[in-house]
Legacy VTK file of the C-alpha trace (Angstrom):
# vtk DataFile Version 3.0
C-alpha trace
ASCII
DATASET POLYDATA
POINTS 77 float
32.322 -24.845 -19.913
32.807 -21.511 -21.552
34.284 -19.054 -18.982
32.001 -16.313 -20.252
28.970 -18.395 -19.323
30.257 -18.891 -15.778
31.001 -15.192 -15.447
27.493 -14.281 -16.629
25.930 -16.786 -14.223
27.879 -15.258 -11.343
26.759 -11.777 -12.318
23.156 -12.966 -12.560
23.428 -14.520 -9.116
24.754 -11.257 -7.651
21.935 -9.347 -9.323
19.361 -11.742 -7.906
20.752 -11.194 -4.407
20.700 -7.415 -4.856
17.138 -7.501 -6.150
16.053 -9.605 -3.200
17.681 -7.196 -0.745
16.066 -4.201 -2.445
12.645 -5.855 -2.424
12.978 -6.523 1.296
14.002 -2.898 1.860
10.968 -1.740 -0.124
8.693 -3.923 2.034
10.127 -2.342 5.170
9.752 1.151 3.721
6.134 0.415 2.818
5.454 -0.738 6.381
6.994 2.441 7.777
4.972 4.598 5.396
1.751 2.830 6.379
2.488 3.256 10.083
3.188 6.965 9.644
0.051 7.436 7.535
-2.003 5.631 10.162
-0.532 7.841 12.894
-1.424 10.929 10.859
-4.998 9.711 10.408
-5.383 8.941 14.108
-3.958 12.362 14.947
-6.414 14.113 12.649
-9.353 12.166 14.045
-8.349 12.996 17.609
-7.703 16.621 16.698
-11.317 17.114 15.653
-12.605 15.144 18.631
-14.079 12.279 16.663
-14.298 8.830 18.199
-13.162 5.761 16.271
-16.807 4.698 16.057
-17.793 8.031 14.512
-14.973 7.726 11.994
-16.078 4.207 11.051
-19.646 5.433 10.616
-18.511 8.365 8.468
-16.418 6.130 6.224
-19.195 3.543 5.919
-21.739 6.196 4.950
-19.327 7.640 2.368
-18.729 4.178 0.949
-22.471 3.474 0.794
-23.092 6.816 -0.915
-20.421 6.104 -3.540
-21.897 2.675 -4.220
-25.358 4.184 -4.680
-23.948 6.685 -7.175
-22.131 3.941 -9.078
-25.212 1.725 -9.203
-27.386 4.635 -10.320
-25.000 5.432 -13.161
-24.908 1.807 -14.279
-28.703 1.685 -14.576
-28.845 4.929 -16.567
-26.759 3.500 -19.413
LINES 1 78
77 0 1 2 3 4 5 6 7 8 9 10 11 12 13 14 15 16 17 18 19 20 21 22 23 24 25 26 27 28 29 30 31 32 33 34 35 36 37 38 39 40 41 42 43 44 45 46 47 48 49 50 51 52 53 54 55 56 57 58 59 60 61 62 63 64 65 66 67 68 69 70 71 72 73 74 75 76
């Protein structure tokens, strides 16, 4: 077999390993970011004295309101 082919295959294999390691690192970073964001949200909710139930209700009402606006716009066209 052509030695250049073998060399290129080895390089490709190394690259695949590096990519895999970087993807795993990115997954871990994403998990850490999500945890920190969640902690920030919980801190803000507690800071204003809101219960988790009140937060859920607020978010649900906002979601419902946005859906109503979207549906209203769709019917106007």
